C-alpha positions, 0 to 999 in steps of 0.5 A: 840299543842305546836310546831305544824307547819301549816302542823301539824294543817292542817293535824290534822284537815283533810284539805287535800287541805291545806296540799297539798298547804303547801307541794307544798310551801315547808313544811317539812313533817318530821318536828316534834312537841315538843312531837316528832310527825310528821304531819302524826303521829298526823293525824293517831290518828284522823279519817283521815288515808288516809291523814296520808298515803299521808303524809307518802308517801310524807315524804318517797319520799322526803327522797329518792330524797335527797339521790340520787347520782349525775348523770353519766354525772356529774361524767364523766364531773368531771373526764374529768376536772381533770388534768391528773396524770402521774406515776412519783413523779414530775408529781404528784407534778405538778398535785397537785399544779395545783389542789391547793392541798398541 
């Protein structure tokens, strides 16, 4: 029980409502205790397999959302805002100085 978060405790004892509230409040389902186990892994050891599945899905969903690329509109906006770079050396130096690049 050392290093357990509130989520670890709620999940281990099968309190799904508490688990859902903790996740909504920002609890990290990938947090590990001192033995290196997540709440889902602890719950899998008990008779609450459905709750363990739920926690694993939450963990995967959060990993996927953290790895998303910027939206197309944002990339296009950055490209439009970048100063035009022309082909000769002087115009490149001017463009870099506008961008504060040494």
